[in-house]
DSSP file (Angstrom, degrees, kcal/mol; ACC not computed):
  #  RESIDUE AA STRUCTURE BP1 BP2  ACC     N-H-->O    O-->H-N    N-H-->O    O-->H-N    TCO  KAPPA ALPHA  PHI   PSI    X-CA   Y-CA   Z-CA
    1    1 A X     >        0   0    0      0, 0.0     4,-2.0     0, 0.0     5,-0.1   0.000 360.0 360.0 360.0 -39.2   52.1  -18.1   -0.1
    2    2 A X  H  >  +     0   0    0      2,-0.2     4,-2.1     1,-0.2     5,-0.1   0.902 360.0  48.5 -67.4 -41.1   49.4  -20.7   -0.4
    3    3 A X  H  > S+     0   0    0      2,-0.2     4,-2.2     1,-0.2    -1,-0.2   0.852 109.2  53.0 -66.0 -36.1   49.8  -21.7    3.2
    4    4 A X  H  > S+     0   0    0      2,-0.2     4,-2.8     1,-0.2     5,-0.2   0.887 108.6  51.9 -63.7 -41.1   49.7  -17.9    4.3
    5    5 A X  H  X S+     0   0    0     -4,-2.0     4,-3.0     2,-0.2    -2,-0.2   0.941 110.0  48.3 -61.3 -45.3   46.4  -17.6    2.3
    6    6 A X  H  X S+     0   0    0     -4,-2.1     4,-2.1     1,-0.2    -2,-0.2   0.916 113.4  47.3 -63.4 -42.4   44.9  -20.6    4.2
    7    7 A X  H  X S+     0   0    0     -4,-2.2     4,-2.7     2,-0.2    -1,-0.2   0.947 113.0  46.7 -59.9 -51.9   46.0  -19.3    7.5
    8    8 A X  H  X S+     0   0    0     -4,-2.8     4,-2.5     1,-0.2    -2,-0.2   0.883 113.3  51.3 -60.1 -41.7   44.6  -15.8    6.9
    9    9 A X  H  X S+     0   0    0     -4,-3.0     4,-1.9    -5,-0.2    -1,-0.2   0.869 108.4  50.9 -63.9 -36.9   41.4  -17.4    5.6
   10   10 A X  H  X S+     0   0    0     -4,-2.1     4,-2.4     2,-0.2    -2,-0.2   0.926 110.1  49.8 -60.2 -50.7   41.1  -19.5    8.7
   11   11 A X  H  X S+     0   0    0     -4,-2.7     4,-2.5     2,-0.2    -2,-0.2   0.921 110.3  50.1 -56.3 -44.5   41.5  -16.3   10.8
   12   12 A X  H  X S+     0   0    0     -4,-2.5     4,-2.9     1,-0.2    -1,-0.2   0.902 111.3  48.9 -64.6 -40.2   38.8  -14.5    8.8
   13   13 A X  H  X S+     0   0    0     -4,-1.9     4,-2.0     2,-0.2    -1,-0.2   0.860 110.8  49.3 -65.3 -36.9   36.4  -17.4    9.3
   14   14 A X  H  X S+     0   0    0     -4,-2.4     4,-1.5     2,-0.2    -2,-0.2   0.893 112.3  48.8 -72.1 -41.2   37.0  -17.6   13.0
   15   15 A X  H  X S+     0   0    0     -4,-2.5     4,-1.6    -5,-0.2     3,-0.4   0.941 111.0  51.0 -59.5 -49.8   36.5  -13.8   13.2
   16   16 A X  H  X S+     0   0    0     -4,-2.9     4,-3.1     1,-0.2     3,-0.4   0.926 108.0  51.5 -52.8 -46.9   33.3  -14.1   11.2
   17   17 A X  H  < S+     0   0    0     -4,-2.0    -1,-0.2     1,-0.2    -2,-0.2   0.818 109.3  52.8 -61.2 -33.5   32.0  -16.9   13.6
   18   18 A X  H  < S+     0   0    0     -4,-1.5    -1,-0.2    -3,-0.4    -2,-0.2   0.813 119.6  31.8 -72.2 -32.1   32.7  -14.6   16.6
   19   19 A X  H  < S+     0   0    0     -4,-1.6     2,-0.3    -3,-0.4    -2,-0.2   0.897 113.8  55.4 -97.0 -44.5   30.7  -11.8   15.2
   20   20 A X  S  < S-     0   0    0     -4,-3.1    -1,-0.1    -5,-0.2     2,-0.1  -0.659  87.6-109.0 -96.8 143.0   27.9  -13.3   13.1
   21   21 A X    >   -     0   0    0     -2,-0.3     3,-1.4     1,-0.1     4,-0.3  -0.377  27.0-122.4 -67.0 150.0   25.4  -15.9   14.5
   22   22 A X  G >> S+     0   0    0      1,-0.3     3,-1.5     2,-0.2     4,-0.6   0.776 108.0  69.3 -66.7 -24.7   25.9  -19.4   13.1
   23   23 A X  G >4 S+     0   0    0      1,-0.3     3,-0.7     2,-0.2    -1,-0.3   0.764  84.9  69.9 -67.5 -24.3   22.3  -19.4   11.8
   24   24 A X  G <4 S+     0   0    0     -3,-1.4    -1,-0.3     1,-0.2    -2,-0.2   0.689 103.4  43.4 -69.3 -16.8   23.2  -16.8    9.3
   25   25 A X  G <4 S+     0   0    0     -3,-1.5    16,-0.3    -4,-0.3    -1,-0.2   0.536 101.3  85.8-100.6 -12.2   25.3  -19.4    7.5
   26   26 A X  S << S-     0   0    0     -3,-0.7     3,-0.1    -4,-0.6    10,-0.1  -0.471  82.6-117.6 -92.7 163.7   22.8  -22.2    7.7
   27   27 A X  S    S+     0   0    0      1,-0.2     2,-0.5    -2,-0.2     9,-0.1   0.952 101.9  38.8 -61.5 -52.3   20.0  -23.1    5.4
   28   28 A X  S    S-     0   0    0      7,-0.5     2,-0.2     5,-0.0     9,-0.2  -0.889  79.6-142.8-107.4 122.5   17.2  -22.6    8.0
   29   29 A X    > > -     0   0    0     -2,-0.5     3,-2.0     1,-0.1     5,-0.9  -0.613  23.1-118.3 -84.8 149.0   17.4  -19.8   10.5
   30   30 A X  G > 5S+     0   0    0      1,-0.3     3,-1.2    -2,-0.2    -1,-0.1   0.709 107.6  64.9 -55.4 -26.4   16.2  -20.4   14.0
   31   31 A X  G 3 5S+     0   0    0      1,-0.2    -1,-0.3     2,-0.1    29,-0.1   0.558  97.8  55.3 -78.9  -7.2   13.5  -17.7   13.8
   32   32 A X  G < 5S-     0   0    0     -3,-2.0    -1,-0.2     2,-0.2    -2,-0.2   0.338 112.3-113.1-105.7   8.9   11.6  -19.6   11.2
   33   33 A X  T < 5S+     0   0    0     -3,-1.2     2,-0.2    27,-0.3    -3,-0.1   0.494  76.0 124.3  83.1  -1.4   11.2  -22.8   13.0
   34   34 A X      < -     0   0    0     -5,-0.9    -1,-0.3     1,-0.1    -2,-0.2  -0.643  68.5 -98.1 -94.7 158.1   13.5  -24.9   10.7
   35   35 A X        -     0   0    0     -2,-0.2    -7,-0.5    -3,-0.1     2,-0.4  -0.312  35.2-124.1 -69.4 155.8   16.5  -26.8   12.1
   36   36 A X        -     0   0    0     20,-0.5    23,-0.3    23,-0.3     2,-0.1  -0.844  21.6-117.4-100.2 136.1   20.0  -25.2   11.8
   37   37 A X        -     0   0    0     -2,-0.4    18,-0.1    -9,-0.2   -12,-0.1  -0.418  13.9-142.7 -65.4 145.0   22.8  -27.0   10.2
   38   38 A X  S    S+     0   0    0     -2,-0.1    15,-1.4    16,-0.1    16,-0.4   0.416  75.8  68.0 -93.3   5.2   25.8  -27.8   12.5
   39   39 A X  B    S-A   52   0A   0     13,-0.2     2,-0.8    14,-0.1    13,-0.2  -0.903  74.8-130.3-124.4 154.7   28.5  -27.1    9.9
   40   40 A X    >>  -     0   0    0     11,-1.2     4,-1.0    -2,-0.3     3,-0.9  -0.865  15.9-164.4 -98.0 101.0   29.7  -24.1    8.1
   41   41 A X  H 3> S+     0   0    0     -2,-0.8     4,-2.2   -16,-0.3     5,-0.2   0.789  83.3  65.8 -60.9 -31.4   29.8  -24.9    4.4
   42   42 A X  H 3> S+     0   0    0      1,-0.2     4,-1.1     2,-0.2    -1,-0.2   0.911  98.4  54.1 -56.1 -44.6   32.0  -21.8    3.5
   43   43 A X  H X4>S+     0   0    0     -3,-0.9     5,-2.6     1,-0.2     3,-0.6   0.925 108.7  48.2 -50.3 -50.6   34.9  -23.3    5.5
   44   44 A X  H ><5S+     0   0    0     -4,-1.0     3,-1.8     1,-0.2     5,-0.3   0.899 107.8  54.6 -61.9 -39.8   34.7  -26.6    3.5
   45   45 A X  H 3<5S+     0   0    0     -4,-2.2    -1,-0.2     1,-0.3    -2,-0.2   0.748 105.0  55.8 -66.8 -22.6   34.6  -24.7    0.2
   46   46 A X  T <<5S-     0   0    0     -4,-1.1    -1,-0.3    -3,-0.6    -2,-0.2   0.421 120.7-108.6 -89.1   1.9   37.9  -22.9    1.3
   47   47 A X  T < 5S+     0   0    0     -3,-1.8    -3,-0.2    -4,-0.2    -2,-0.1   0.687  90.0 116.4  83.7  14.2   39.6  -26.2    1.8
   48   48 A X  S   <S-     0   0    0     -5,-2.6    -4,-0.2     1,-0.3    -5,-0.1   0.329  73.5-124.0-100.2  11.9   39.6  -25.9    5.6
   49   49 A X        -     0   0    0     -6,-0.4    -1,-0.3    -5,-0.3     2,-0.2  -0.045  50.8 -33.5  72.6-179.6   37.4  -28.8    6.3
   50   50 A X        -     0   0    0     -7,-0.1     2,-0.5    -6,-0.1    -9,-0.1  -0.497  54.6-152.3 -71.3 138.5   34.1  -28.7    8.2
   51   51 A X        -     0   0    0    -11,-0.4   -11,-1.2    -2,-0.2     2,-0.2  -0.966   9.5-140.0-112.2 115.4   33.8  -26.3   11.0
   52   52 A X  B     -A   39   0A   0     -2,-0.5   -13,-0.2   -13,-0.2   -14,-0.1  -0.538  14.4-172.2 -66.8 134.2   31.4  -27.2   13.9
   53   53 A X        -     0   0    0    -15,-1.4   -31,-0.2    -2,-0.2    -1,-0.1   0.372  43.3-109.4-110.6   1.6   29.4  -24.2   15.2
   54   54 A X  S    S+     0   0    0    -16,-0.4     2,-0.5     1,-0.2   -16,-0.1   0.698  72.1 126.9  84.4  21.4   27.8  -25.7   18.2
   55   55 A X        -     0   0    0    -17,-0.1    -1,-0.2   -18,-0.1    -2,-0.2  -0.933  52.1-135.5-112.2 135.0   24.1  -26.0   17.1
   56   56 A X    >   -     0   0    0     -2,-0.5     3,-1.4     1,-0.1   -20,-0.5  -0.435  31.7-109.5 -73.9 159.5   22.1  -29.2   17.3
   57   57 A X  T 3  S+     0   0    0      1,-0.3   -21,-0.2   -22,-0.1    -1,-0.1   0.678 118.3  51.5 -64.8 -19.9   20.0  -29.8   14.2
   58   58 A X  T 3  S+     0   0    0    -23,-0.2     2,-0.3   -24,-0.0    -1,-0.3   0.188  77.3 129.7-102.8  15.6   16.8  -29.1   16.2
   59   59 A X    <   +     0   0    0     -3,-1.4   -23,-0.3   -23,-0.3     3,-0.1  -0.534  22.8 167.0 -69.8 127.0   17.9  -25.8   17.7
   60   60 A X        -     0   0    0      1,-0.4   -27,-0.3    -2,-0.3     2,-0.3   0.499  56.4 -49.1-120.9  -6.2   15.3  -23.1   17.2
   61   61 A X        -     0   0    0      1,-0.1    -1,-0.4   -28,-0.1   -30,-0.0  -0.901  57.5 -80.2 160.0 177.4   16.4  -20.2   19.4
   62   62 A X        -     0   0    0     -2,-0.3    -1,-0.1    -3,-0.1    -3,-0.0   0.662  50.2-130.6 -79.9 -18.6   17.6  -19.2   22.9
   63   63 A X  S    S+     0   0    0      2,-0.2    42,-0.1    -3,-0.1    -1,-0.0   0.569  71.9 123.6  79.8   7.2   14.2  -19.1   24.5
   64   64 A X  S    S+     0   0    0     40,-0.1    41,-2.5    41,-0.1    42,-0.9   0.666  74.7  35.9 -76.9 -15.8   14.9  -15.6   25.9
   65   65 A X  E     -B  104   0B   0     39,-0.3     2,-0.3    40,-0.2    39,-0.2  -0.974  67.7-169.2-134.9 149.7   11.8  -14.3   24.3
   66   66 A X  E     -B  103   0B   0     37,-2.3    37,-2.9    -2,-0.3     2,-0.6  -0.931  28.7-114.5-133.7 155.8    8.3  -15.8   23.6
   67   67 A X  E     -B  102   0B   0     -2,-0.3     2,-0.4    35,-0.2    35,-0.2  -0.862  38.3-167.1 -93.7 119.5    5.5  -14.5   21.4
   68   68 A X  E     -B  101   0B   0     33,-3.0    33,-1.7    -2,-0.6     2,-0.5  -0.895  17.6-144.5-113.6 137.2    2.5  -13.7   23.7
   69   69 A X  E     -B  100   0B   0     -2,-0.4     2,-1.3    31,-0.2    31,-0.2  -0.850  23.3-130.1 -93.4 126.3   -1.1  -13.0   22.8
   70   70 A X        +     0   0    0     29,-3.2    28,-3.4    -2,-0.5    29,-0.2  -0.630  38.2 163.7 -82.1  98.3   -2.7  -10.4   25.0
   71   71 A X        +     0   0    0     -2,-1.3    -1,-0.2    26,-0.2     2,-0.1   0.124  45.2  99.3-100.2  19.5   -5.9  -12.0   26.1
   72   72 A X  S    S-     0   0    0      2,-0.2    26,-0.2     1,-0.1    -2,-0.0  -0.378  85.6-111.7 -93.2-177.3   -6.4   -9.6   29.0
   73   73 A X  S    S+     0   0    0     -2,-0.1     2,-0.4    24,-0.1    24,-0.1   0.285  92.7  71.7 -96.7   8.3   -8.7   -6.5   28.9
   74   74 A X  S    S-     0   0    0     22,-0.1    -2,-0.2     0, 0.0     2,-0.1  -0.971  80.4-119.0-128.6 141.8   -5.9   -4.0   29.0
   75   75 A X        -     0   0    0     -2,-0.4     2,-0.5    22,-0.1    21,-0.2  -0.410  30.5-137.4 -63.5 150.6   -3.2   -2.9   26.4
   76   76 A X  B     -E   95   0C   0     19,-2.9    19,-3.3    -2,-0.1     2,-0.1  -0.965  11.9-139.0-118.3 127.3    0.3   -3.5   27.6
   77   77 A X    >   -     0   0    0     -2,-0.5     3,-2.7    17,-0.2    14,-0.3  -0.425  35.7 -87.2 -78.3 152.5    2.9   -0.9   27.1
   78   78 A X  T 3  S+     0   0    0      1,-0.3    14,-0.2    14,-0.1    16,-0.1  -0.406 122.0  28.1 -57.6 133.1    6.4   -1.7   26.0
   79   79 A X  T 3  S+     0   0    0     12,-3.8    -1,-0.3     1,-0.3     2,-0.1   0.302  94.4 134.0  96.0 -10.7    8.4   -2.4   29.2
   80   80 A X    <   -     0   0    0     -3,-2.7    11,-2.8    11,-0.2    -1,-0.3  -0.438  60.6-108.8 -79.7 148.3    5.2   -3.6   31.0
   81   81 A X  E     -C   90   0B   0     51,-0.4     2,-0.4     9,-0.2     9,-0.2  -0.524  32.4-162.1 -75.9 142.5    5.1   -6.8   33.1
   82   82 A X  E     -C   89   0B   0      7,-2.3     7,-2.0    -2,-0.2     2,-0.7  -0.969  14.1-136.4-122.0 133.2    3.1   -9.7   31.7
   83   83 A X  E     -C   88   0B   0     -2,-0.4     2,-0.3     5,-0.2     5,-0.2  -0.846  23.6-175.3 -95.1 119.1    1.8  -12.7   33.7
   84   84 A X  E >   -C   87   0B   0      3,-2.8     3,-1.4    -2,-0.7   -16,-0.0  -0.811  48.9 -83.7-109.1 156.5    2.4  -15.9   31.8
   85   85 A X  T 3  S-     0   0    0     -2,-0.3    -1,-0.0     1,-0.3     3,-0.0   0.699 116.8  -6.9 -23.5 -70.5    1.1  -19.1   33.2
   86   86 A X  T 3  S+     0   0    0     56,-0.1    -1,-0.3     2,-0.0     2,-0.3   0.105 133.2  50.9-116.0  16.5    4.0  -19.9   35.7
   87   87 A X  E <  S-C   84   0B   0     -3,-1.4    -3,-2.8    55,-0.1     2,-0.3  -0.867  71.1-130.0-143.5 173.0    6.3  -17.2   34.7
   88   88 A X  E     -C   83   0B   0     -2,-0.3     2,-0.3    -5,-0.2    -5,-0.2  -0.869  21.9-170.7-124.6 166.6    6.4  -13.5   34.2
   89   89 A X  E     -C   82   0B   0     -7,-2.0    -7,-2.3    -2,-0.3     2,-0.4  -0.907  22.7-123.5-143.4 171.3    7.7  -11.5   31.2
   90   90 A X  E     -CD  81 104B   0     14,-1.9    14,-2.9    -2,-0.3     2,-0.3  -0.994  32.8-121.3-121.4 125.7    8.4   -7.9   30.0
   91   91 A X  E     - D   0 103B   0    -11,-2.8   -12,-3.8    -2,-0.4    12,-0.2  -0.519  17.4-164.3 -69.5 126.9    6.7   -6.7   26.9
   92   92 A X  S    S+     0   0    0     10,-2.7     2,-0.3    -2,-0.3    -1,-0.2   0.652  77.1  23.8 -80.6 -18.0    9.3   -5.7   24.3
   93   93 A X  S    S-     0   0    0      9,-0.7     2,-0.3   -16,-0.1   -14,-0.2  -0.892 100.5 -85.6-137.6 163.4    6.7   -3.9   22.3
   94   94 A X        -     0   0    0     -2,-0.3     2,-0.5   -16,-0.1   -17,-0.2  -0.598  46.2-160.6 -72.8 136.4    3.4   -2.3   23.0
   95   95 A X  B     -E   76   0C   0    -19,-3.3   -19,-2.9    -2,-0.3     6,-0.1  -0.952   2.6-153.0-128.7 114.3    0.8   -5.2   22.8
   96   96 A X    >   -     0   0    0     -2,-0.5     3,-2.1   -21,-0.2   -26,-0.4  -0.301  42.3 -71.3 -73.6 164.9   -2.9   -4.2   22.3
   97   97 A X  T 3  S+     0   0    0      1,-0.3   -26,-0.2   -24,-0.1    -1,-0.2  -0.342 122.1  10.9 -57.0 133.3   -5.7   -6.4   23.4
   98   98 A X  T 3  S+     0   0    0    -28,-3.4    -1,-0.3     1,-0.3     2,-0.2   0.500 107.6 111.2  69.1   3.7   -6.0   -9.5   21.2
   99   99 A X    <   -     0   0    0     -3,-2.1   -29,-3.2   -29,-0.2     2,-0.3  -0.631  61.3-130.8-102.2 168.2   -2.8   -8.7   19.6
  100  100 A X  E     +B   69   0B   0    -31,-0.2     2,-0.3    -2,-0.2   -31,-0.2  -0.846  30.0 158.4-116.2 154.9    0.6  -10.7   19.9
  101  101 A X  E     -B   68   0B   0    -33,-1.7   -33,-3.0    -2,-0.3     2,-0.2  -0.981  43.9 -78.0-163.9 170.1    4.0   -9.4   20.6
  102  102 A X  E     -B   67   0B   0     -2,-0.3   -10,-2.7   -35,-0.2    -9,-0.7  -0.500  40.3-172.2 -79.3 140.6    7.4  -10.4   21.8
  103  103 A X  E     -BD  66  91B   0    -37,-2.9   -37,-2.3   -12,-0.2     2,-0.3  -0.999  18.4-134.1-131.7 128.6    7.9  -10.8   25.6
  104  104 A X  E     +BD  65  90B   0    -14,-2.9   -14,-1.9    -2,-0.4   -39,-0.3  -0.656  21.3 177.8 -83.4 137.9   11.3  -11.3   27.3
  105  105 A X        +     0   0    0    -41,-2.5     2,-0.3    -2,-0.3   -40,-0.2   0.248  63.8  48.3-120.1   6.7   11.4  -14.0   29.9
  106  106 A X  S    S+     0   0    0    -42,-0.9    57,-0.1   -16,-0.1   -16,-0.1  -0.820  81.5  40.9-132.9 175.5   15.1  -13.8   30.8
  107  107 A X  S    S-     0   0    0     55,-0.3    55,-2.8    -2,-0.3     2,-0.4  -0.138  87.4 -51.4  86.5-174.4   17.8  -11.2   31.7
  108  108 A X  E     +F  161   0D   0     53,-0.3     2,-0.3    51,-0.0    53,-0.2  -0.825  52.4 178.3-101.5 131.6   17.6   -8.0   33.9
  109  109 A X  E     -F  160   0D   0     51,-3.0    51,-2.7    -2,-0.4     2,-0.8  -0.970  33.2-127.2-135.8 154.2   14.9   -5.3   33.6
  110  110 A X  E     +F  159   0D   0     -2,-0.3    49,-0.2    49,-0.2     2,-0.2  -0.906  50.7 168.4 -94.2 108.0   14.0   -2.1   35.4
  111  111 A X  E     -F  158   0D   0     47,-2.6    47,-2.4    -2,-0.8     2,-0.2  -0.710  39.9 -78.5-128.4 170.4   10.4   -2.7   36.3
  112  112 A X  E     -F  157   0D   0     45,-0.2    22,-2.2    20,-0.2     2,-0.3  -0.468  48.3-167.5 -75.6 139.5    7.5   -1.3   38.3
  113  113 A X  B     -g  134   0D   0     43,-3.1     2,-0.5    20,-0.2    22,-0.2  -0.887  29.4-100.4-126.5 157.8    7.6   -2.2   42.1
  114  114 A X    >   -     0   0    0     20,-3.1     3,-0.7    -2,-0.3    41,-0.1  -0.596  42.2-134.0 -72.3 123.2    5.3   -2.0   44.9
  115  115 A X  T 3  S+     0   0    0     -2,-0.5    39,-0.2     1,-0.2    38,-0.1  -0.322  83.7  55.2 -77.3 166.3    6.1    1.1   47.1
  116  116 A X  T 3  S+     0   0    0     37,-3.5     2,-0.3     1,-0.3    -1,-0.2   0.473  95.2  83.7  92.9   0.4    6.3    0.9   50.8
  117  117 A X    <   -     0   0    0     -3,-0.7     2,-0.3    36,-0.4    -1,-0.3  -0.976  67.9-134.3-137.5 150.0    8.8   -2.0   50.7
  118  118 A X        -     0   0    0     -2,-0.3     2,-0.4    -3,-0.1    34,-0.2  -0.772  15.7-148.0-101.4 144.2   12.6   -2.1   50.4
  119  119 A X  B     -K  151   0E   0     32,-2.6    32,-1.6    -2,-0.3     2,-0.3  -0.916   7.4-160.9-109.7 144.7   14.4   -4.5   48.2
  120  120 A X    >   -     0   0    0     -2,-0.4     3,-2.5    30,-0.2    27,-0.3  -0.879  38.2 -85.4-116.9 152.7   17.8   -6.0   48.9
  121  121 A X  T 3  S+     0   0    0     -2,-0.3    27,-0.2     1,-0.3    29,-0.1  -0.310 117.3  16.0 -55.7 132.2   20.2   -7.7   46.3
  122  122 A X  T 3  S+     0   0    0     25,-3.2    -1,-0.3     1,-0.3     2,-0.2   0.401  90.1 144.6  86.0  -1.8   19.3  -11.3   45.8
  123  123 A X    <   -     0   0    0     -3,-2.5    24,-2.5    24,-0.1    -1,-0.3  -0.457  55.3-111.1 -72.9 136.2   15.8  -10.9   47.5
  124  124 A X  E     -H  146   0D   0     22,-0.2     2,-0.4    -2,-0.2    22,-0.2  -0.376  35.5-159.4 -60.6 142.3   13.0  -13.0   45.9
  125  125 A X  E     -H  145   0D   0     20,-2.3    19,-2.9    -6,-0.0    20,-1.2  -0.958   6.9-163.1-130.2 152.8   10.4  -11.0   44.1
  126  126 A X  E     -HI 143 135D   0      9,-2.7     9,-2.6    -2,-0.4     2,-0.5  -0.918  20.4-119.7-133.1 149.6    6.8  -11.9   43.1
  127  127 A X  E     -HI 142 134D   0     15,-3.3    15,-1.5    -2,-0.3     2,-0.8  -0.855  16.9-144.8 -96.6 125.6    4.3  -10.4   40.6
  128  128 A X  E >>> - I   0 133D   0      5,-2.4     4,-2.9    -2,-0.5     3,-1.0  -0.821  11.0-153.2 -85.2 105.1    1.0   -9.1   42.0
  129  129 A X  T 345S+     0   0    0     -2,-0.8    -1,-0.1     1,-0.2   -46,-0.1   0.801  88.8  54.0 -52.0 -36.8   -1.5   -9.9   39.3
  130  130 A X  T 345S+     0   0    0      1,-0.2    -1,-0.2    -3,-0.1    -2,-0.0   0.789 124.5  23.1 -70.3 -29.9   -3.9   -7.1   40.2
  131  131 A X  T <45S-     0   0    0     -3,-1.0    -2,-0.2     2,-0.2    -1,-0.2   0.568  92.0-133.1-109.6 -16.0   -1.3   -4.3   39.9
  132  132 A X  T  <5 +     0   0    0     -4,-2.9   -51,-0.4     1,-0.3     2,-0.3   0.885  66.4 125.1  54.9  41.6    1.4   -5.9   37.6
  133  133 A X  E   < - I   0 128D   0     -5,-0.7    -5,-2.4   -22,-0.1    -1,-0.3  -0.927  63.1-112.1-123.5 152.7    4.0   -4.7   40.1
  134  134 A X  E     +gI 113 127D   0    -22,-2.2   -20,-3.1    -2,-0.3     2,-0.3  -0.562  34.5 178.8 -89.3 153.5    6.6   -6.7   41.8
  135  135 A X  E     - I   0 126D   0     -9,-2.6    -9,-2.7    -2,-0.2   -20,-0.0  -0.892  39.6-131.0-141.2 163.1    6.6   -7.3   45.6
  136  136 A X  S    S+     0   0    0     -2,-0.3     2,-0.6   -11,-0.2   -12,-0.1   0.379  82.9 101.4 -98.7   2.3    8.7   -9.1   48.1
  137  137 A X        -     0   0    0      1,-0.2     4,-0.2   -11,-0.2    -2,-0.1  -0.784  54.2-168.0 -89.3 113.4    5.5  -10.7   49.5
  138  138 A X    >   +     0   0    0     -2,-0.6     3,-2.3     1,-0.1    -1,-0.2   0.962  40.5 129.0 -68.2 -50.6    5.1  -14.3   48.3
  139  139 A X  T 3  S-     0   0    0      1,-0.3    -1,-0.1   -13,-0.0     0, 0.0   0.060  95.1 -32.6  36.8-130.5    1.5  -14.8   49.3
  140  140 A X  T 3  S+     0   0    0     -3,-0.1    -1,-0.3     2,-0.1     2,-0.1   0.194 109.6 124.0-101.0  13.2   -0.5  -16.1   46.4
  141  141 A X    <   -     0   0    0     -3,-2.3     2,-0.3    -4,-0.2   -13,-0.2  -0.397  67.8-102.1 -78.7 153.2    1.7  -14.1   43.9
  142  142 A X  E     -H  127   0D   0    -15,-1.5   -15,-3.3    -2,-0.1    -1,-0.1  -0.566  37.1-109.9 -74.1 132.4    3.6  -15.4   41.0
  143  143 A X  E     +H  126   0D   0     -2,-0.3   -17,-0.3   -17,-0.2    -1,-0.1  -0.399  39.3 176.2 -61.3 133.7    7.4  -15.9   41.4
  144  144 A X  E     -     0   0D   0    -19,-2.9    19,-2.3     1,-0.3     2,-0.4   0.586  42.9 -93.9-119.3 -19.2    9.1  -13.3   39.3
  145  145 A X  E     -HJ 125 162D   0    -20,-1.2   -20,-2.3    17,-0.3     2,-0.3  -0.998  52.4 -60.2 140.1-142.6   12.8  -13.6   39.9
  146  146 A X  E     -HJ 124 161D   0     15,-1.4    15,-2.7    -2,-0.4   -22,-0.2  -0.998  46.0 -97.9-146.5 149.9   15.2  -11.7   42.3
  147  147 A X  E     - J   0 160D   0    -24,-2.5   -25,-3.2    -2,-0.3    13,-0.3  -0.449  25.9-170.3 -64.5 131.3   16.3   -8.1   42.9
  148  148 A X  S    S+     0   0    0     11,-2.2     2,-0.3   -27,-0.2    12,-0.2   0.516  74.1  25.5-102.5  -7.4   19.7   -7.3   41.3
  149  149 A X  S    S-     0   0    0     10,-0.7    10,-0.3   -29,-0.1    -1,-0.2  -0.974  91.1 -97.1-147.5 156.3   20.0   -4.0   43.0
  150  150 A X        -     0   0    0     -2,-0.3     2,-0.3    -3,-0.1   -30,-0.2  -0.454  37.7-167.6 -71.4 152.1   18.7   -2.5   46.2
  151  151 A X  B     -K  119   0E   0    -32,-1.6   -32,-2.6    -2,-0.1     2,-0.1  -0.996  15.5-124.3-142.9 144.5   15.7   -0.3   46.1
  152  152 A X    >   -     0   0    0     -2,-0.3     3,-1.0   -34,-0.2   -35,-0.2  -0.317  28.7-108.4 -87.0 166.2   14.1    2.0   48.7
  153  153 A X  T 3  S+     0   0    0      1,-0.3   -37,-3.5   -37,-0.2   -36,-0.4   0.720 119.8  50.4 -73.0 -17.6   10.6    1.9   50.0
  154  154 A X  T 3  S+     0   0    0    -39,-0.2    -1,-0.3   -38,-0.1   -39,-0.1   0.567  85.7 112.1 -94.9  -7.7    9.6    5.1   48.1
  155  155 A X    <   -     0   0    0     -3,-1.0   -38,-0.2   -38,-0.2   -39,-0.1  -0.384  51.1-163.8 -62.8 139.4   11.1    3.7   44.8
  156  156 A X  S    S+     0   0    0    -41,-0.1   -43,-3.1   -44,-0.1     2,-0.3   0.561  74.8  40.3 -99.6  -9.9    8.4    3.0   42.2
  157  157 A X  E     +F  112   0D   0    -45,-0.3     2,-0.3   -24,-0.1   -45,-0.2  -0.916  63.3 176.8-132.9 160.5   10.8    0.8   40.0
  158  158 A X  E     -F  111   0D   0    -47,-2.4   -47,-2.6    -2,-0.3     2,-0.5  -0.955  34.1 -95.9-152.5 169.4   13.5   -1.7   40.8
  159  159 A X  E     +F  110   0D   0     -2,-0.3   -11,-2.2   -10,-0.3   -10,-0.7  -0.847  40.8 180.0 -98.0 128.5   15.9   -4.1   39.0
  160  160 A X  E     -FJ 109 147D   0    -51,-2.7   -51,-3.0    -2,-0.5     2,-0.7  -0.992  28.7-144.5-135.7 130.3   14.8   -7.7   38.6
  161  161 A X  E >   -FJ 108 146D   0    -15,-2.7   -15,-1.4    -2,-0.4     3,-1.0  -0.850  43.9-123.6 -85.2 113.2   16.5  -10.7   37.0
  162  162 A X  E 3  S- J   0 145D   0    -55,-2.8   -55,-0.3    -2,-0.7   -17,-0.3  -0.273  71.2 -12.3 -68.9 142.7   13.5  -12.4   35.5
  163  163 A X  T 3         0   0    0    -19,-2.3   -18,-0.2     1,-0.2    -1,-0.2   0.665 360.0 360.0  50.3  27.9   12.4  -15.9   36.3
  164  164 A X    <         0   0    0     -3,-1.0    -1,-0.2   -20,-0.2    -2,-0.1   0.426 360.0 360.0-102.6 360.0   15.7  -16.8   38.0
């Protein structure tokens, strides 16, 4: 019976690790800038030994989002493209002038595109700073990522994998 309890407890902890982020069990969560512990204390308390969860002690987050301060002269709507020094991002919230907000710098987004050009899957895309729309024309434009779906010349939006 004692062995069955330990096995069931181990299964419960494994399921918990699969569902909840490791940081939820650590002393310092990644979003507050503190390092995350690499061990799950609950497992040790249950007599299961230490369970490694795969975080280094200096892990602070995935880096998929950054906080950006809007130093432009225009408010940015949620979903709007943002020019970061050598990258682009998508505003995850509306960001007023002089305000700060979360900006995604990874993943796939449905974004504004320059009309009059077609996109093919895998085609390199660039951000036109003056229009904040994506184009296939490199010119002096900032690299933005690549098209993840084809888009027609009359389309005003297209799918882009950011900064890839």
